[in-house]
Each structure stands twice: as C-alpha cells, then as structure tokens.
Steps between C-alpha positions, in 0.01 A plus 500: 500500500387815672748765616407439861573133467847540346691590816337232721563243226867600478532478878324163506723359225820615670383374841595155374865604547462558875580139607817508291614838637456367855764235430775761463440763771869548579608564141210735433560689828871560443442580134245766593731636774767549234246674277404739783866578582577541130214749462607684816856543371369602159290772662799639689691574178281794379506640854880490501505661155287787634736543797798519262319766292427718805859451617634627167257798512623584846161484670548506880230236554409230245156511338420845646512820296329837519562803279346829606539797276557818703375839394859592412521202265747303713465127556527350846515133591323409816409166650128454514403163644144548385598483136598132496514196722702581813530137610653399166761777526592405857565131423757574227840424662848635414358801316695819449444759232762500220694226680731259311470264795117489471527456125739204537288333768179512295673394175642197681157442657334493154761255364456275807120508463529402133736209579293367791180543299656295221591219741152504655345499153704191408405318821130594470488374143690185588267418790161603355563371148637182660180463704295547182695217337447279805126567492496438125662162575237425765208599278636294211529196727148555633367534147653167397385333821146628446497403132611147588221473759221605268287236330469446122180708494709813561716427196196435284380853577841671473742480210859401576645805322285737707615337823861528382449870432367554851797315651758701304391843373255571783746380763764737363257794529429404863873483574534859378246605765692319773843639403509836321137572590550482877846660491403800286169543681683525833761733349230722351296523820794565735670747264180697447421521873852611596539740206162667551571531874824687439342705220229616740771599747685698231191678364146400583343730241726375220418141595130573465562632148703189414225265624227665290539244216479208749122439460544494123783245539284285728210500251735420212659211691158360593362527146804362320550232768147367445542506122837321518355232731211425264720500191763278659240240599392484135863484385580207728187318383605557137852380579359186661298427185810559290711271719237228483497523121879471482503208745241311298689556174832392647349190661321406178769613255525157336124493437512854360773397256337169414184681391694786335321754721798729569350797316156446654648490852705812430182678392323368810785634714484840332165603654588445871844647431347817354255519790789479747692775316188716476436483874865580573482804271198623698702461821799679346271782387363537852847484654628752242229743610565440870875572515494826295206620709695428817812667358296809405368530854855466637621774264211720610606453862855616422362808327292578808811475721701731274211748478389512863845424645654780296241746627559393861878529455466851358269600786744361755260228619742216426876466476678389183622189683145415603381544138784281369421238765130524419575448131720203595216344695270554207756318283501225764126468452527462122600133516232411759239670282620309193536185708142553616388447143736208445405335829133551417560315175688220682233459767212500253674243281596296804145511638358381168757220483456400865127471438578253221740308725244492781271315260746210522622544858146507642362222280365223723571142393177311444679179598673511839543321832207674667319171565811285559476280811750220436856535627770568244691204643234254378588327171209416268454131418345574162136388517296736281121526494260713296154537654226627271742754353360791301749759379479825302797719418469834687592682177361551152657171391178310556261786433412601852260774597435822306809667638715204406541373855377187668511425873861455611418167664439340160123465547364688201230446238708382205680203652819367342469190720180361644388201706855369545508234771814289505745345746867435428663275764848593618769344281263429210494640148207694357496558125279768346412502131244691299455744215664843496332745736335235715662624826792257543763767572259690725440191714875450550553870578237488776702231681797738523267789596611705201128578481269492800234230498174540698553421866497130587491380139867397481661304785850374572536213748137555598556869589370795291777640285470844663602355836843410364765777505582600144873440546441149637253418223709624211825354629327163494411542132715456191315682221585473129261749333370470148685816397862416580697793640877500551701780654799662329726281709717192452344160436606390849370820654158447343480140621604602853255795508277346768788389726629697796853448367643349183576128538687381190427132567130568544492712184672226302263233634191709413641567156550126438142427606376763252722347227685833471848404617606362161415830330675705770820298465512606136496868601838675508458622859292201616273609789658847502359575153287815494155430356420861405182693576205260542732216391524630145814296422326169581255304289139459612566145618814601690310781673223261608753245630685773689169599663431136592848468652438821697182355649655158576809656665279640779398146601139617545215306662270605214617507140288684240593451134279719281540377143875504564590237237321655204823629340688166504461203268335176613832317549641777722166515680520128578854531634400793723194317631708191581734716709210691655318186615752442779445861608122489464472185714590699811283805445159618387508586131257697284575431136329713232541397138331465163685174435351176625848345491604744773211425738420133443687380813330747737306366800196693383426698188248786492353635178395866523253636247359855528627532857337184633605137548356292216701180565712361784684170538815313402631468146334161443171608657474806279578301187215261583254789532567617147471870580722804436813332636452188287452712187812700583699182553386350168585819309848522649557130442408548134734800472790293637431221253489745211833651613662154513359418158 
C-alpha cells in the first residue's frame, strides 16, 4: 500500500463505526463534555501554581516582572504591562502580594480542581467505556446475524477459525478505538489547545521555542502509525491462521489421536506459531523505537524551556510564577504527547481490525428474499418440481472457472446436476439412490435453498423457489443432513431446537417416532442429559436419531432425510421407518439412502448417476428393469443372507 493510500484506507475502515456511534449520541456527548471540563480544570492547576509562586515572591501583579539595573547598581521593580499578557494578569482574582489569604484560596482551589477532575474522569470513563462496550455488543450481534445469513459458499471460502479470530481479537481492537481511543483523543486535543493557548499568553516567544519539535513529532507519528497499521494487519492475519489451525485440531482431536499424528500436528502448528511471534516482534521493535523517540523529543522540549525560560527570567522578560506555570503546562502536555503515540497505535490497530470486520459486515448474502413475492402467511403444500435443472457449485468444489468461481446462480460449465426433470406431488415420498458423488445431497440442499439453483429450475407448489420467503420456506422443511450436528445442549434442547418454545410432550413424541426414547430413559438425567460438543457423548446411531427427532418435532410440510439411517442397524432402521410412515403420510418426503430396504416403499424412486437421472419408478418397476437399482438390491439381499448364515 502506498503512503498516500494509508490514511484514506484507515478513514474508510473506521467509517464503518459511524452507524454504531449514532446510536449513542447522548452518552458520547456527555462523556465528551466531561472530558472537556476535566481538561479545563487540569489546565487551571498550573496557572494557580504560578499565582502561588508570584504571591510567595511578593510580586505586586501576577505573571508580570521587570528588573532594570540602574547605573548605581540598584534594582527597581516596576510594572510593565508590555512584558507579559495584561489580560491574563487582570483576570486573576483575590490576588495580593505575600498574602496568606491569597495563598489559602489558591491552595484550596487546586485541591478542589483535583477532586472535581477526579470525579469527572470517573464519569467520563464510565460513560465512554460503557458506550464502547455497548457498541461492541451491537457489532458482535451484527456479526452473528450476518454470519447466519450468509450461504454455504461463504464458509467454503473462509475457514471457521479465521472467522472466529475476526469476531474476537479484531472486535476487541475495535472496542479499544471506541473507548480509550476516543476518550484519550479528546483529552489530548482539548488539553493541547487549552495549554498552548495559556502558554502563548504567558510567553509567546517561549511557546514558539517549545513548538519547534512539533513538525518532527508529526512526521514520527505519521511514519510509525503507517508502519504499525501495516504490521498489525499482518499480525491479525497470522493470528487468524493460527486460530484456524487450533480449531481444526481441537475439532478433529480424536482423528489425530487415532492416527497417532500428535507430533506431526505439533510440528505443523509450530510454523504458523513462529510466524505469528515473528510478526509481533517486528511490531514490538517498531513500538520500542517510537516511544523512546517521542520521550527524547519531550525531554528536548523541557531543556528548551529551562534554557530559554531561564534567559528570559534573568532578563526580566518573564516572572518566576509565569515560568513555573509554563513548566507546569509543559508537564501537562507530556501525557497528551505520549497519548498521541498510544492513541495512534490504538487507531491504526483498530482500523486494521475494523477493515477485517467490514469484510463480514458488508458481505452480501447470495441467497436472499430479493425476488420473494409470496406472502409469509401462505403455508406451502409441499409439491416439488425440478424443471431441466442444471447446477454447478459456485466454488472450487466442482472445478469452476480459472479463478475457482462459477456463476452464483449455479449455471456453470462443470455441472454437478444436469437435465433433472422431476415432479414430487404433495404428500408423496421421493427416494433418491445412487453411487457416492452422484449429486443426491446437492439435490436435497437445493430444495431448502442452501445453494441457489438457476432461476425457474426448482418450484414449490408451482411457484419458483425464489418467490417464497426464506423464512416461510425453511420453516416448512424438516432437514436431517448427512453430517449430523448436535449442539452442546441437552438431549431435549437439541430435539426442540426448531420450536419456538420447548414442548416436553412434543419432544417426547418425536423421540418415540425416532426410536430414541428408550435410550434416553436409560440416561441418568433423561432429556436433561448434556450431549457434549457436537454430541460427543452419544453414539453415531443416537446422534442420527436425535437429528431425526429434531426434524419431526417441527411438524414440517416437507421432510428431507439425507442418509439419516446409515448409522443404525437394519432392525432399528425398520422400527424407525414403521414409526415414520405415519408421519410421512401427511407430508412430502425426500428420502436419500444407499439401502434399498430404506427406500422400497417410496412412491417413486430416482437413481442418480453422474449427476443425471438414470432410472425412475417404483421399487417393483426398477427391479423389473434390471438396472443399477436391481443390482444394488441383489447385492444387499445377498449380504443380508450371508449375515444370517
């Protein structure tokens, strides 16, 4: 990235926070008011210290002093309003040279300023940091909402661990911008303006000397800010890779152990871990150069004040109180100058992280309700039709174009499904069989619009699928995917996942239909038993039956069972199918299986081979044809006979 592009990019990245800041105008306003008042009180303290100094010296007027050496060598004190700021001297109240009363008033004034400043500091932090937490909450909710809206294609292109890193580490960096970043930026700006204003009033020439290092500070902040921004972007990318690696290893820990690959995975983790540490060391090196450089420039400024201020004091161009006050204001500027570096670091990190969050927040779902025309109140009857369906995954899964992408509407060159024309009457059962990789799961996923089929190629109740609102469509579908997923919840909670509220009777009924109730009754906590992450405490068959119960509990108009009985034995399968028949009679069912025993009672059976329909008919019709289905049936029949023998 070019230098000229760094600042606009930072501004563009952080502009994504504007809608969130607009939600809390009151909190931000009062927080900033407290910051301004806090800075104002803080800037009065050095002024009061200077007044006390001139009071102790016995100067007749604060911040005014002139020493003229006479020819006789005597020293006279005269008031010369041209030697300092007359308006500043005139606004100092209750002043009297060598007065105990003046001394007491200004000591009490300093104590009061410190106490009130402390209270304002507490309130400003409470409000602004609180607003940053509220915005963090809002962004986190929006991230989850956006992630849940995005189609599977997005997750094919982005690793889960990287998305987790964006939603945690990057969000924390953005929160630092919203809380400490805004608060310290406001404090720095207000303090510097007020302090420099008073310093000019005390001694314009000395202020010019003090501001000489300012251009050097500005260049240093710009240079180090750009470097920090670039390095932090690389660090966050490395952390995302590291998080993804950890997530994959934790999710697949049983496979890692089963194949005795612990050492290999540790070695594989070592490289991204070292890369992450290396990039952090580069950032630390840059930061370590930045802060000493800033401190050196601050020290140089103090030397300039002592040098030039001492000369002016000796020449009678400034009073001792004014010099003490000036030095106090310079001390007041030390924290803003240091904070300038710290805030620069915070904003550059936050901008880099917000850019990574914007990648998610601005991602447009490829599957939405843009073409929806049917009212959400309409309930689908369940008639499904495929009209000359051709479908290609819009990712590298099917070997799309040179850049790995196919058209998002599913109409690409390397079709996963082709020439699919089929009608499934409402309330009937369609069974799909075929070899692995023939497109069975893809066909079922298109019905639920998990992937987008070409327009007009998939219809529900005679209407294109895109005309149905997504919520209406998916609420009418009970989907049991091939890869069973259970949440780290109770058994009952998993079964009731698709319900608006938990209905124990409905959960129990669905569990009985899925032939799961007997197993659950043997659990210590019954339906309150925790299943662990991804259902790790359950067997494969129990997980599949829990998923079936979850789909049945919704009482859907369309039931899709994608190879959902593969992990149970044939006897359990038969019992489940007997229970399911009463459910399937009232709804459209798509049944995907490799077992002919599972699909033999379907109203129509479709055989998919290489993405196309090779056979279609009932069980008896397909047996008579002697094709793929008949061969599959004979092989499975022989296997059963061998098992019984």
